[in-house]
C-alpha positions in Angstrom: -206.7 -77.1 183.2 -205.1 -73.8 183.7 -201.8 -74.5 182.5 -202.8 -77.3 179.8 -200.2 -78.9 177.9 -201.2 -77.6 174.9 -202.0 -74.0 175.8 -205.5 -73.4 174.8 -206.9 -73.4 178.2 -210.4 -75.6 179.2 -212.9 -76.7 176.9 -216.4 -75.2 177.9 -219.4 -74.1 176.4 -221.9 -71.7 175.5 -224.8 -70.2 177.7 -227.6 -70.8 175.6 -231.0 -71.0 176.6 -232.1 -74.8 177.7 -234.7 -77.0 175.6 -238.0 -77.4 177.2 -238.1 -79.8 179.5 -240.6 -82.4 182.0 -240.4 -81.6 185.2 -241.7 -82.6 188.5 -240.9 -80.3 191.4 -240.1 -81.5 194.7 -240.5 -85.4 194.8 -243.6 -86.2 197.2 -242.1 -89.0 200.1 -245.2 -90.9 198.8 -244.5 -90.5 194.8 -244.6 -94.0 193.2 -243.0 -94.4 189.9 -242.0 -97.6 188.1 -239.7 -97.2 185.0 -239.9 -99.9 182.3 -236.0 -100.3 181.5 -235.2 -102.0 177.8 -232.2 -102.7 179.1 -230.4 -101.9 181.7 -226.5 -101.1 182.7 -224.9 -103.1 185.6 -221.8 -100.7 185.9 -220.3 -102.7 188.9 -220.7 -105.8 186.5 -220.1 -104.4 183.4 -223.5 -106.2 182.1 -226.4 -105.3 180.2 -229.5 -106.2 181.5 -232.7 -107.0 179.4 -236.7 -106.2 180.7 -236.1 -104.5 184.3 -238.5 -102.4 186.1 -237.1 -99.6 188.5 -239.4 -98.9 191.5 -239.2 -95.5 192.5 -240.5 -94.4 195.6 -240.1 -90.7 196.9 -236.2 -89.7 195.8 -234.7 -93.0 196.5 -234.9 -96.3 194.7 -236.9 -99.2 196.1 -236.2 -102.0 193.8 -235.2 -103.3 190.2 -235.5 -106.4 188.6 -237.9 -108.5 186.1 -241.8 -109.3 186.7 -242.1 -106.5 189.4 -245.7 -105.1 190.3 -247.0 -101.6 190.2 -247.6 -100.4 193.2 -250.9 -99.3 193.9 -251.0 -95.8 192.8 -247.9 -95.6 190.9 -247.1 -93.9 188.0 -245.2 -96.0 184.8 -242.5 -94.3 182.8 -241.8 -96.4 179.7 -238.6 -96.3 178.5 -238.6 -100.1 176.7 -237.2 -99.0 173.7 -234.2 -97.3 175.8 -230.5 -98.3 177.3 -231.5 -97.1 181.0 -228.1 -96.3 183.3 -227.1 -93.9 186.3 -226.9 -90.5 186.3 -223.2 -89.6 185.2 -221.0 -87.5 187.3 -218.6 -84.2 186.6 -215.7 -84.8 189.3 -214.6 -81.6 187.9 -216.1 -78.6 187.2 -216.5 -74.7 187.7 -220.0 -73.7 186.9 -219.7 -70.1 187.9 -217.4 -69.5 185.2 -218.4 -69.2 181.7 -215.3 -67.9 179.7 -215.2 -66.3 176.2 -211.9 -68.0 174.3 -212.0 -64.4 171.8 -210.9 -62.5 174.5 -207.7 -64.7 175.0 -206.6 -67.3 177.8 -207.7 -67.6 181.7 -206.1 -64.4 182.6 -208.2 -62.1 180.9 -211.0 -64.0 181.4 -210.6 -64.3 185.1 -209.7 -60.7 185.8 -212.7 -59.5 183.6 -215.0 -62.1 185.9 -214.0 -61.7 189.6 -214.0 -57.6 188.6 -217.0 -57.2 186.6 -218.8 -59.9 187.2 -221.2 -59.5 191.3 -221.1 -62.7 193.7 -225.0 -62.7 192.7 -224.8 -62.8 189.0 -222.0 -65.4 189.3 -224.3 -67.7 191.7 -226.9 -67.2 189.0 -224.6 -67.6 186.2 -223.9 -70.6 188.1 -227.8 -71.9 188.5 -227.9 -71.8 184.6 -224.6 -74.0 183.9 -225.9 -76.7 186.4 -229.3 -76.7 184.8 -227.5 -77.0 181.2 -225.6 -79.5 182.8 -228.5 -81.4 184.2 -230.5 -81.4 181.4 -227.8 -83.5 179.5 -227.5 -85.9 182.1 -225.0 -84.9 184.4 -226.3 -85.6 187.4 -223.7 -84.8 190.0 -220.7 -82.4 190.1 -218.1 -81.9 191.7 -217.3 -78.2 191.8 -213.8 -77.1 192.7 -213.3 -73.4 193.2 -213.4 -70.4 191.3 -217.1 -69.6 192.3 -215.8 -66.2 194.4 -216.2 -65.9 197.9 -218.3 -69.2 198.8 -220.8 -68.2 195.7 -220.3 -72.2 195.4 -222.0 -72.9 198.9 -224.6 -70.5 197.9 -225.7 -72.5 194.7 -225.2 -76.3 196.7 -228.0 -74.8 199.2 -230.1 -73.0 196.6 -230.2 -76.8 194.9 -231.2 -78.2 198.0 -233.5 -75.9 198.6 -235.5 -76.8 195.7 -235.2 -72.7 194.7 -233.2 -73.4 191.6 -233.3 -77.3 189.4 -229.6 -78.5 188.8 -227.2 -81.1 190.2 -226.1 -82.7 193.5 -223.4 -80.6 194.1 -219.6 -81.5 196.0 -218.2 -77.9 196.7 -214.3 -77.0 197.4 -214.9 -72.7 198.4 -212.0 -71.1 197.6 -208.9 -72.9 196.3 -205.5 -73.0 198.7 -202.8 -71.7 196.9 -199.1 -70.3 196.9 -198.5 -66.6 196.5 -201.0 -65.4 193.2 -203.2 -68.4 193.3 -203.7 -69.2 189.8 -203.6 -65.4 188.4 -201.0 -64.1 186.2 -198.4 -61.1 187.3 -200.9 -58.6 188.9 -199.6 -54.8 190.1 -199.5 -54.8 193.9 -201.9 -52.2 194.0 -204.8 -55.0 192.1 -203.2 -58.3 193.8 -206.2 -57.7 196.3 -208.6 -59.0 193.7 -206.3 -62.7 194.1 -208.7 -62.9 197.8 -211.8 -63.3 195.6 -210.7 -67.0 193.9 -208.1 -68.1 196.3 -206.7 -68.7 199.8 -203.1 -68.0 199.6 -200.8 -70.1 202.2 -197.4 -69.8 203.6 -196.3 -72.2 205.7 -197.8 -75.2 207.8 -200.1 -73.2 210.1 -201.6 -71.1 207.6 -202.4 -74.2 205.7 -203.9 -75.8 208.5 -206.1 -72.4 209.6 -207.5 -72.5 205.7 -208.5 -76.4 205.7 -210.9 -75.0 209.1 -211.7 -72.2 207.3 -212.9 -73.4 204.3 -214.8 -76.2 205.9 -216.4 -73.7 207.7 -217.2 -71.7 205.3 -219.1 -75.5 203.7 -216.7 -77.1 202.1 -217.2 -80.3 201.1 -213.5 -80.8 199.8 -210.3 -78.9 199.9 -209.3 -78.2 196.7 -204.9 -77.0 196.4 -203.3 -75.7 193.5 -200.6 -77.6 194.0 -198.6 -75.7 191.5 -198.9 -72.4 189.1 -195.6 -72.2 186.7 -192.9 -72.4 189.1 -195.3 -71.7 192.4 -195.4 -74.6 194.5 -197.3 -75.4 197.7 -194.6 -77.5 199.8 -194.8 -81.3 200.7 -194.9 -80.3 204.4 -197.9 -77.7 203.9 -199.7 -80.6 201.8 -199.4 -82.9 204.3 -201.2 -80.5 207.0 -203.8 -79.9 204.5 -204.5 -83.5 204.3 -204.6 -84.5 207.5 -206.3 -81.6 208.6 -209.5 -82.1 206.0 -209.2 -86.3 206.4 -209.3 -85.6 210.1 -213.0 -84.2 209.5 -213.8 -86.9 206.4 -213.3 -84.2 203.5 -211.2 -85.2 200.8 -208.4 -83.3 199.0 -208.2 -82.5 195.4 -204.5 -81.7 193.9 -204.5 -79.5 190.7 -201.1 -81.2 189.5 -199.5 -80.5 186.6 -195.8 -80.8 186.1 -194.2 -83.9 187.9 -192.6 -82.9 190.7 -196.3 -81.2 192.1 -197.7 -84.7 190.9 -195.4 -86.3 193.9 -195.7 -83.9 196.4 -199.7 -84.5 196.7 -199.2 -88.4 196.1 -196.5 -88.3 198.9 -199.2 -86.2 201.1 -201.9 -89.0 200.4 -204.5 -86.4 198.2 -207.8 -88.4 197.4 -207.3 -87.1 193.5 -204.9 -86.0 191.1 -206.4 -83.1 188.9 -205.1 -83.1 185.4 -201.5 -85.0 186.4 -200.5 -83.6 182.5 -197.0 -84.1 182.9 -197.1 -87.5 185.2 -194.4 -89.7 185.2 -194.4 -93.1 185.3 -193.1 -93.9 188.5 -195.4 -91.2 190.2 -198.3 -93.0 188.8 -197.2 -95.8 190.2 -196.9 -94.1 193.3 -200.9 -92.6 193.2 -202.0 -96.7 192.3 -200.5 -97.6 195.2 -202.0 -95.2 197.4 -205.6 -95.6 195.5 -205.3 -91.9 194.2 -207.8 -91.4 191.6 -206.7 -89.3 188.7 -208.9 -86.6 187.1 -208.1 -86.6 183.6 -209.7 -83.1 182.2 -209.4 -83.5 178.6 -210.5 -82.9 175.1 -210.1 -83.5 171.7 -208.4 -80.9 169.1 -211.5 -80.3 167.2 -213.1 -79.1 170.7 -210.3 -76.9 171.7 -210.6 -75.4 168.2 -214.1 -74.3 168.6 -213.5 -72.7 171.4 -210.6 -70.6 170.4 -211.9 -69.0 167.4 -210.9 -71.5 164.7 -213.2 -70.0 162.7 -211.6 -65.8 162.6 -208.3 -68.0 161.3 -206.8 -68.0 157.8 -206.7 -72.0 156.4 -203.1 -72.0 156.9 -202.6 -70.4 160.8 -205.5 -73.0 161.2 -203.4 -75.5 159.9 -200.7 -74.6 162.0 -202.3 -74.6 165.0 -204.4 -77.6 164.4 -200.8 -79.7 164.4 -199.4 -77.8 167.5 -202.9 -78.7 169.2 -202.7 -82.6 167.9 -199.1 -82.8 169.4 -200.4 -81.5 172.8 -203.5 -83.8 172.6 -201.2 -86.6 171.8 -199.2 -86.3 174.7 -202.8 -86.3 177.3 -203.2 -89.6 175.2 -199.9 -91.0 176.5 -200.3 -89.5 180.0 -203.9 -91.1 180.9 -203.1 -94.8 178.6 -200.0 -94.9 181.1 -201.3 -94.0 184.5 -204.2 -96.6 183.0 -201.6 -98.9 182.8 -199.9 -98.6 185.7 -203.2 -99.1 187.0 -204.6 -95.7 188.6 -208.2 -95.8 188.8 -209.9 -92.7 186.4 -213.1 -90.4 187.7 -214.1 -88.6 184.6 -213.4 -84.4 185.0 -214.7 -82.0 182.5 -213.0 -78.5 183.9 -215.3 -77.1 181.9 -215.5 -72.9 181.9 -215.1 -71.5 178.5 -218.0 -70.9 175.7 -218.3 -73.7 173.5 -220.1 -72.8 170.3 -223.3 -74.4 169.6 -223.2 -76.7 172.7 -225.1 -76.1 175.8 -222.6 -76.4 178.9 -223.4 -80.0 179.9 -223.4 -81.0 175.7 -219.7 -79.1 176.1 -218.7 -81.0 179.2 -219.5 -84.1 177.6 -216.5 -84.2 175.3 -214.3 -85.4 177.6 -216.1 -89.2 176.9 -214.7 -88.8 173.4 -211.5 -87.4 174.6 -211.1 -90.3 176.7 -212.3 -92.6 173.8 -209.4 -91.4 171.6 -207.1 -91.8 174.4 -208.0 -95.5 174.0 -210.4 -96.3 176.9 -213.0 -98.9 176.2 -216.7 -97.6 176.5 -217.6 -99.2 179.6 -214.6 -98.0 181.6 -215.4 -94.5 180.8 -219.0 -95.4 181.9 -217.5 -96.7 185.2 -215.0 -93.4 185.5 -218.5 -91.4 184.9 -220.6 -93.2 187.6 -218.9 -95.8 190.1 -215.5 -94.1 190.3 -216.7 -90.4 190.4 -219.2 -91.8 193.3 -216.6 -93.1 195.1 -214.1 -90.2 194.8 -216.8 -88.1 196.0 -217.7 -90.4 198.9 -221.0 -91.0 197.9 -220.9 -94.8 196.7 -223.8 -95.1 199.3 -225.7 -93.4 197.2 -225.1 -92.6 193.8 -223.4 -94.2 190.8 -225.4 -97.3 190.0 -228.9 -98.5 189.3 -229.1 -100.3 192.8 -232.1 -100.4 196.3 -231.5 -97.5 198.5 -230.2 -95.1 196.2 -231.0 -91.8 194.6 -233.2 -92.5 192.4 -230.7 -90.4 189.5 -231.3 -91.6 186.0 -230.9 -91.4 182.3 -231.4 -93.4 179.4 -230.2 -93.1 175.9 -231.6 -94.4 172.3 -228.6 -97.0 171.6 -226.0 -98.5 173.6 -223.4 -96.4 174.9 -221.2 -99.7 175.9 -220.7 -99.9 172.1 -221.2 -96.8 171.3 -219.7 -93.9 174.1 -220.8 -91.0 172.1 -224.8 -92.2 172.8 -224.2 -90.8 175.9 -223.9 -87.3 174.2 -227.5 -87.8 173.3 -229.5 -88.5 176.7 -233.4 -88.5 175.8 -234.5 -88.9 179.5 -233.0 -87.8 182.9 -234.6 -88.0 186.6 -232.7 -86.7 189.6 -233.7 -87.7 192.6 -237.0 -89.2 191.6 -237.9 -85.8 189.8 -238.4 -86.3 185.8 -235.8 -83.3 184.4 -236.0 -84.6 181.0 -238.5 -86.5 178.8 
C-alpha cells in the first residue's frame, strides 16, 4: 500500500481506548461452554444453519449440531438472537505502526517512527492495536513487517504466553528488499535506519542467507518487497527466497505493485501477491494457474479522505481531491474484478497502519470489507476471503477459518445477516478467541 495508485497511503485507525469487555483469562482445559446460535453460517457450504449448538471444551470446538446436550458442569452462552460465524482473519496488517496522515505520507511517518520510538514502545503500541483488532472480531492476523527488529515476534510470543490480549499472529520479521527498503532518498549518514525495518539483499546468496536469518529470528512466513519505485528484487533472487522458505514449509508474501514485479513474484512461485494494483490480465491468469492468492489492500474514497485530513481543506480542494481518489479507487475496483474473473483466489487484508479518526484499529481494518463490496464481490465471497481463504493462505486451515470440531473456538456474532449485508461485520457484538470470551 506504500505505493498505492491514488498516492494517498493506507487506511488505518486511531489509537482509541477500547470499550470495556468481558473476558475469561487463560481457558482451563476442562472448561466447557455451550453456545446457542440462532443462526450459524457454514462458510464452506455457504448455507445458514438454524438452531445450532456449539460445544466448546477448553480452546477447541468439540461438536456442532442440533439438539446437543450441554455437558454436566458446562455453562451456556445464549446467542439465539444472533448470527454466529468464524472469527475474521486479516491477512495483511502492521500492528506496530500507527501513522498520522496529517504529518504527510509514508516517508515522514516511517522516519519518525523508527527514530523516535523504542522497540519496547512499538511493542506496546502493537499490543494496543492487537487488542482493538480482536475486540472488533479479527481473531487472527498476518503481520507483515515494519515492526522494527523483530518486534512482531515479541508481540506474538507475548500474546501466546497470555501476557497481553490480542489476536493469533503469523509474523514475518523484517521484510526482504532491494536497496533502501521502502524508504525514500536518505543521506548516506542516515541510511543505517533502513536496517531497523528491512533486510537489504543483493544477489542470490544474500537472499538465501536473509531467509535463513528470518526463520532463525522467529518468522512464521517471509515477506519480500519486490518493487519500490524502480528498485526491483530479481527473478533469480525471488526463486531462491521461495525455494529456501518452502524447503522449511514457510510461505512467501510478495509486496508487488507494478505488473513486472507481480510477474517476477508469480514466476518464482510465491504464495500471495500483496496489493497487485497494476496487474495485467496475463499476470492474473498466471496467479490463478499457480493458485497464488491476491491480498487486495483496498479502501473507499471516504476512508482515504478521513485519514488524510479532509476536514482541513476548502470545499474546492476537497472536491478536487475526492475526484482524484475516485479515479484511483475505480482502478482498484477494476483490478480486483479482473483478478476474480481470471480465477484468482482472494484473501482479505487491510494493510492498516494509519490512524482513522473516530475508529479503533479493528474498526478501521474492517473498512476493507466495504471496499471489496464496492468492487462487486458478493458478501459470501467477502466473508470467505476473511475466513476460510485467509486460513488456507496462512497454512492454518486445520485450526481456524470455520466453525467445526477440532478447530479453535474463534467465534464471533452479529445481530443481522452478513450474507445479505456485509456491513454487519463492522458491528460485531460477541467475540470469542480460543474459548475465551473477549467481548459480550
